[in-house]
C-alpha positions as a Markdown table, in Angstrom:
| # | Residue | x | y | z |
|---|---|---|---|---|
| 1 | Met | 134.0 | 84.8 | 103.1 |
| 2 | Ser | 136.8 | 85.9 | 101.3 |
| 3 | Glu | 137.3 | 89.9 | 101.3 |
| 4 | Leu | 135.1 | 92.1 | 99.9 |
| 5 | Ser | 137.6 | 94.5 | 97.4 |
| 6 | Phe | 135.8 | 98.1 | 97.3 |
| 7 | Ser | 136.6 | 101.0 | 94.9 |
| 8 | Asn | 139.5 | 103.3 | 95.9 |
| 9 | Glu | 136.9 | 105.8 | 97.5 |
| 10 | Thr | 135.7 | 103.0 | 99.7 |
| 11 | Pro | 137.7 | 100.9 | 102.5 |
| 12 | Val | 138.0 | 97.0 | 101.8 |
| 13 | Leu | 135.2 | 95.2 | 103.6 |
| 14 | Asp | 135.3 | 91.7 | 104.6 |
| 15 | Ala | 132.7 | 89.9 | 106.7 |
| 16 | Ala | 133.7 | 91.0 | 110.1 |
| 17 | Arg | 133.4 | 94.5 | 108.5 |
| 18 | Leu | 130.1 | 94.2 | 106.9 |
| 19 | Gln | 128.9 | 92.6 | 110.1 |
| 20 | Ala | 130.2 | 95.4 | 111.5 |
| 21 | Leu | 128.3 | 98.1 | 109.4 |
| 22 | Phe | 125.2 | 96.2 | 109.7 |
| 23 | Ser | 126.1 | 96.0 | 114.0 |
| 24 | Gly | 126.9 | 99.7 | 113.9 |
| 25 | Tyr | 125.5 | 102.1 | 111.2 |
| 26 | Gly | 122.8 | 99.4 | 110.4 |
| 27 | Ser | 121.3 | 99.9 | 113.8 |
| 28 | Asp | 120.3 | 103.3 | 113.3 |
| 29 | Phe | 116.9 | 103.8 | 111.8 |
| 30 | Tyr | 115.9 | 103.1 | 108.4 |
| 31 | Gly | 115.0 | 106.8 | 107.1 |
| 32 | Gly | 111.5 | 107.7 | 108.1 |
| 33 | Glu | 111.1 | 104.3 | 109.2 |
| 34 | Ala | 109.8 | 102.7 | 112.5 |
| 35 | Ile | 112.8 | 99.9 | 111.8 |
| 36 | Thr | 116.5 | 99.8 | 111.8 |
| 37 | Gln | 118.7 | 99.5 | 108.5 |
| 38 | Thr | 119.7 | 96.2 | 109.4 |
| 39 | Glu | 116.1 | 95.0 | 110.3 |
| 40 | His | 115.2 | 96.4 | 106.7 |
| 41 | Ala | 117.8 | 94.6 | 105.1 |
| 42 | Leu | 116.9 | 91.4 | 106.7 |
| 43 | Gln | 113.4 | 91.4 | 106.1 |
| 44 | Cys | 114.0 | 92.3 | 102.0 |
| 45 | Ala | 116.1 | 89.4 | 102.3 |
| 46 | Ala | 113.6 | 87.2 | 103.9 |
| 47 | Leu | 110.9 | 88.2 | 101.6 |
| 48 | Ala | 113.2 | 87.3 | 98.7 |
| 49 | Glu | 114.1 | 84.1 | 99.9 |
| 50 | Ala | 110.1 | 83.1 | 100.7 |
| 51 | Ala | 109.5 | 83.9 | 97.3 |
| 52 | Gly | 112.1 | 81.5 | 95.6 |
| 53 | Glu | 114.4 | 83.9 | 94.4 |
| 54 | Thr | 117.4 | 83.0 | 93.2 |
| 55 | Pro | 120.7 | 83.2 | 95.6 |
| 56 | Ala | 121.6 | 86.5 | 93.6 |
| 57 | Val | 118.4 | 88.2 | 94.0 |
| 58 | Ile | 118.4 | 87.2 | 97.7 |
| 59 | Val | 122.0 | 88.8 | 98.3 |
| 60 | Ala | 120.8 | 91.5 | 96.3 |
| 61 | Ser | 118.1 | 92.3 | 98.4 |
| 62 | Leu | 120.2 | 92.0 | 101.7 |
| 63 | Leu | 122.7 | 94.4 | 100.2 |
| 64 | His | 120.5 | 96.8 | 98.3 |
| 65 | Asp | 121.1 | 99.5 | 100.6 |
| 66 | Val | 124.8 | 98.7 | 101.9 |
| 67 | Gly | 125.3 | 102.3 | 100.0 |
| 68 | His | 123.5 | 104.0 | 103.1 |
| 69 | Leu | 125.8 | 102.3 | 105.5 |
| 70 | Val | 129.2 | 102.8 | 103.8 |
| 71 | Met | 128.1 | 106.4 | 103.3 |
| 72 | Ala | 126.7 | 106.4 | 107.1 |
| 73 | Glu | 123.9 | 108.7 | 105.5 |
| 74 | Ser | 120.3 | 108.9 | 106.7 |
| 75 | Ala | 118.0 | 107.7 | 104.0 |
| 76 | Ser | 116.3 | 111.1 | 103.8 |
| 77 | Glu | 119.6 | 112.4 | 102.2 |
| 78 | Asp | 119.7 | 110.6 | 99.1 |
| 79 | Arg | 123.1 | 110.7 | 97.3 |
| 80 | Arg | 122.7 | 107.8 | 94.9 |
| 81 | His | 123.2 | 105.0 | 97.7 |
| 82 | Gln | 122.2 | 102.5 | 94.8 |
| 83 | Asp | 125.4 | 103.5 | 93.1 |
| 84 | Val | 127.5 | 103.7 | 95.9 |
| 85 | Gly | 126.7 | 100.3 | 96.9 |
| 86 | Ala | 127.0 | 98.6 | 93.4 |
| 87 | Arg | 130.4 | 100.4 | 92.8 |
| 88 | Ala | 131.2 | 99.2 | 96.4 |
| 89 | Leu | 130.5 | 95.6 | 95.7 |
| 90 | Ala | 131.8 | 95.5 | 92.1 |
| 91 | Gly | 134.4 | 92.9 | 91.5 |
| 92 | Val | 133.0 | 90.8 | 94.2 |
| 93 | Phe | 129.8 | 90.0 | 92.7 |
| 94 | Gly | 128.4 | 89.9 | 89.6 |
| 95 | Glu | 126.0 | 91.7 | 87.4 |
| 96 | Asp | 123.0 | 89.2 | 88.6 |
| 97 | Val | 123.6 | 90.8 | 92.1 |
| 98 | Leu | 125.0 | 94.4 | 91.0 |
| 99 | Ala | 122.2 | 95.1 | 88.7 |
| 100 | Pro | 119.5 | 94.8 | 91.2 |
| 101 | Ile | 121.2 | 96.9 | 93.8 |
| 102 | Arg | 121.7 | 99.6 | 91.1 |
| 103 | Leu | 118.4 | 99.6 | 89.5 |
| 104 | His | 116.2 | 99.7 | 92.8 |
| 105 | Val | 115.8 | 103.0 | 93.1 |
| 106 | Pro | 115.0 | 103.6 | 89.5 |
| 107 | Ala | 112.5 | 100.6 | 89.7 |
| 108 | Lys | 110.3 | 102.6 | 92.2 |
| 109 | Arg | 110.3 | 105.2 | 89.5 |
| 110 | Tyr | 109.3 | 103.1 | 87.1 |
| 111 | Leu | 106.6 | 101.4 | 89.0 |
| 112 | Cys | 105.1 | 104.8 | 89.8 |
| 113 | Ala | 105.0 | 105.3 | 86.4 |
| 114 | Val | 103.6 | 102.0 | 85.2 |
| 115 | Asp | 101.3 | 101.1 | 87.9 |
| 116 | Ala | 99.0 | 103.8 | 88.9 |
| 117 | Ala | 98.1 | 102.1 | 92.2 |
| 118 | Tyr | 101.5 | 101.6 | 93.2 |
| 119 | Tyr | 102.4 | 105.3 | 94.5 |
| 120 | Asp | 99.5 | 104.9 | 97.4 |
| 121 | Thr | 101.5 | 101.6 | 98.3 |
| 122 | Leu | 104.7 | 103.7 | 99.5 |
| 123 | Ser | 105.3 | 104.8 | 102.9 |
| 124 | Gln | 105.5 | 108.5 | 103.7 |
| 125 | Ala | 109.5 | 108.2 | 103.8 |
| 126 | Ser | 109.5 | 106.4 | 100.4 |
| 127 | Arg | 107.0 | 109.0 | 98.9 |
| 128 | Asp | 109.4 | 111.9 | 100.3 |
| 129 | Ser | 112.9 | 110.1 | 98.8 |
| 130 | Leu | 110.8 | 109.5 | 95.2 |
| 131 | Ala | 111.0 | 113.2 | 94.8 |
| 132 | Leu | 114.7 | 113.3 | 95.6 |
| 133 | Gln | 115.2 | 110.5 | 92.9 |
| 134 | Gly | 113.4 | 112.5 | 90.1 |
| 135 | Gly | 110.0 | 111.7 | 90.6 |
| 136 | Pro | 108.1 | 108.8 | 87.9 |
| 137 | Phe | 109.6 | 107.9 | 85.2 |
| 138 | Thr | 108.8 | 109.6 | 81.6 |
| 139 | Pro | 107.6 | 107.4 | 79.0 |
| 140 | Asp | 110.5 | 107.3 | 77.1 |
| 141 | Glu | 112.5 | 106.6 | 80.5 |
| 142 | Val | 110.2 | 103.7 | 81.0 |
| 143 | Ala | 111.0 | 102.3 | 77.7 |
| 144 | Glu | 115.0 | 102.4 | 78.3 |
| 145 | Phe | 114.4 | 100.8 | 81.9 |
| 146 | Glu | 112.6 | 98.1 | 80.2 |
| 147 | Arg | 115.4 | 97.4 | 78.0 |
| 148 | Leu | 117.8 | 97.0 | 80.7 |
| 149 | Pro | 119.3 | 93.3 | 81.5 |
| 150 | His | 118.1 | 92.6 | 85.1 |
| 151 | Phe | 115.1 | 95.2 | 85.0 |
| 152 | Asp | 112.9 | 92.7 | 85.9 |
| 153 | Ala | 115.1 | 91.1 | 89.0 |
| 154 | Ala | 115.2 | 95.2 | 90.3 |
| 155 | Val | 111.3 | 95.4 | 90.4 |
| 156 | Arg | 110.9 | 92.5 | 92.4 |
| 157 | Leu | 113.8 | 93.5 | 94.7 |
| 158 | Arg | 111.7 | 97.2 | 94.9 |
| 159 | Arg | 108.6 | 95.4 | 95.9 |
| 160 | Tyr | 110.3 | 93.5 | 98.8 |
| 161 | Asp | 112.2 | 96.9 | 99.7 |
| 162 | Asp | 108.5 | 98.4 | 99.9 |
| 163 | Leu | 107.3 | 95.6 | 102.3 |
| 164 | Ala | 110.3 | 95.1 | 103.9 |
| 165 | Lys | 109.1 | 98.0 | 106.8 |
| 166 | Val | 107.7 | 95.4 | 109.6 |
| 167 | Val | 108.4 | 96.0 | 113.2 |
| 168 | Asp | 109.4 | 93.3 | 114.8 |
| 169 | Ala | 109.2 | 90.7 | 111.7 |
| 170 | Arg | 111.0 | 87.7 | 112.2 |
| 171 | Thr | 113.8 | 87.1 | 110.0 |
| 172 | Pro | 116.8 | 84.7 | 109.8 |
| 173 | Asp | 119.9 | 86.4 | 111.4 |
| 174 | Leu | 122.7 | 88.3 | 109.5 |
| 175 | Ser | 125.1 | 85.4 | 109.4 |
| 176 | His | 122.5 | 83.0 | 107.3 |
| 177 | Tyr | 122.4 | 85.7 | 104.5 |
| 178 | Leu | 126.1 | 86.4 | 105.2 |
| 179 | Gln | 126.9 | 82.4 | 104.5 |
| 180 | Leu | 124.7 | 83.1 | 101.2 |
| 181 | Cys | 126.8 | 86.2 | 100.2 |
| 182 | Ala | 130.1 | 83.8 | 100.5 |
| 183 | Arg | 128.6 | 81.1 | 98.0 |
| 184 | Val | 127.6 | 83.9 | 95.5 |
| 185 | Met | 130.9 | 86.0 | 95.5 |
| 186 | His | 133.2 | 85.3 | 92.7 |
| 187 | Thr | 136.3 | 83.6 | 93.5 |
| 188 | Gln | 139.1 | 86.1 | 93.8 |
| 189 | Gly | 142.7 | 85.9 | 93.1 |
């Protein structure tokens, strides 16, 4: 896998560094959930893969919370991890990966606004973070979100994200998805 070039504020990551992030900070629990960050990422990617998503959406599902790992923050202290993650991966992946990552938090706000039953499906940790993230969208924000390219992929990723919190779920290992990342990356050089 070629190097992952990150912004000035973020160290350059290659496959070994991604592996280290998932093995290190990824071994921390995912916010208030009973699974680790890495288990969550693998479950999210596995759900996308099982649903027949494109390789780009599967990779976005795996990496949607990489901002948490890069910042080594807890999920309860939201610092716009979606933007940190997307910036960290810019230049390495195209918008078909970056946009769903960047939009997965707004997608939760969107779903809370357009689906009355959606909020009830959220875990307590996800409900708590919703307040930090701005709460449900207003009608104007809903309309603006629906005009964004890749908003539909972000909504699907969000649904996988919500379901990817199962203790002891079986998934392919990280190397399976890192190989997919390598295939989806832009050619550097």
